[in-house]
C-alpha positions as CSV (number, residue, x, y, z in Angstrom):
1,M,-14.1,-6.1,3.6
2,P,-15.7,-2.8,4.8
3,K,-19.0,-1.5,3.5
4,P,-18.4,1.4,1.1
5,I,-19.3,4.9,2.4
6,P,-22.2,6.4,0.4
7,W,-20.2,9.6,-0.5
8,D,-22.7,10.6,-3.2
9,K,-25.5,10.8,-0.6
10,L,-23.7,13.1,1.7
11,T,-23.6,16.9,2.0
12,K,-20.3,18.8,1.8
13,E,-20.2,19.1,5.6
14,E,-21.2,15.5,6.1
15,K,-18.3,14.5,3.8
16,I,-15.9,16.6,6.0
17,A,-17.2,14.9,9.1
18,V,-17.0,11.4,7.7
19,Q,-13.4,11.9,6.5
20,Y,-12.6,13.1,10.0
21,F,-14.0,9.8,11.5
22,V,-12.2,7.7,8.8
23,S,-9.0,9.2,10.2
24,F,-10.0,9.1,13.9
25,K,-12.3,6.1,14.4
26,S,-13.6,7.2,17.8
27,V,-13.5,10.7,19.3
28,G,-14.9,12.3,22.5
29,E,-18.0,14.4,21.9
30,L,-16.6,17.7,22.9
31,I,-13.4,17.2,20.9
32,A,-15.4,16.1,17.8
33,L,-17.6,19.2,18.1
34,R,-14.5,21.5,18.4
35,D,-12.5,19.8,15.7
36,L,-15.4,19.8,13.2
37,N,-16.1,23.5,13.9
38,L,-12.4,24.2,13.2
39,K,-12.9,22.4,9.9
40,G,-15.6,24.9,8.9
41,I,-18.7,23.1,9.9
42,K,-21.0,25.7,11.3
43,R,-23.4,23.4,13.2
44,P,-21.5,20.2,13.9
45,T,-24.2,18.8,16.2
46,L,-26.7,18.8,13.3
47,V,-24.2,17.2,11.0
48,L,-23.3,14.5,13.5
49,D,-27.0,13.8,14.2
50,S,-27.7,13.4,10.5
51,L,-24.8,10.9,10.2
52,V,-26.0,9.0,13.2
53,K,-29.5,8.7,11.5
54,K,-27.8,7.5,8.3
55,G,-26.0,4.9,10.3
56,I,-22.5,6.0,9.3
57,I,-21.4,7.0,12.8
58,R,-22.5,5.8,16.2
59,K,-23.1,7.9,19.3
60,G,-21.9,6.4,22.5
61,E,-21.6,7.7,26.1
62,G,-19.8,11.0,25.4
63,C,-18.3,10.0,22.2
64,Y,-18.9,9.4,18.5
65,S,-17.3,6.7,16.4
66,L,-17.3,5.4,12.8
67,A,-19.8,2.5,12.4
68,K,-17.9,-0.8,12.4
69,E,-19.2,-1.8,9.0
70,Y,-17.3,1.2,7.5
71,R,-14.0,0.7,9.2
72,I,-11.0,-0.5,7.3
């Protein structure tokens, strides 16, 4: 059973980014930045860094992915 995502503790932009990673579990860094920008996130790097610090997504070598404990 996956750990529930703390939606109530996320900003509007963080929610958009997390929903993106729920749909696409792992995405290359450049594609993620482009896609999130197209979804209206003005500074996607800051949003992704915040989500990494919160432990919701992980940053790998040139990619970001939803943390395993949140995957369905």
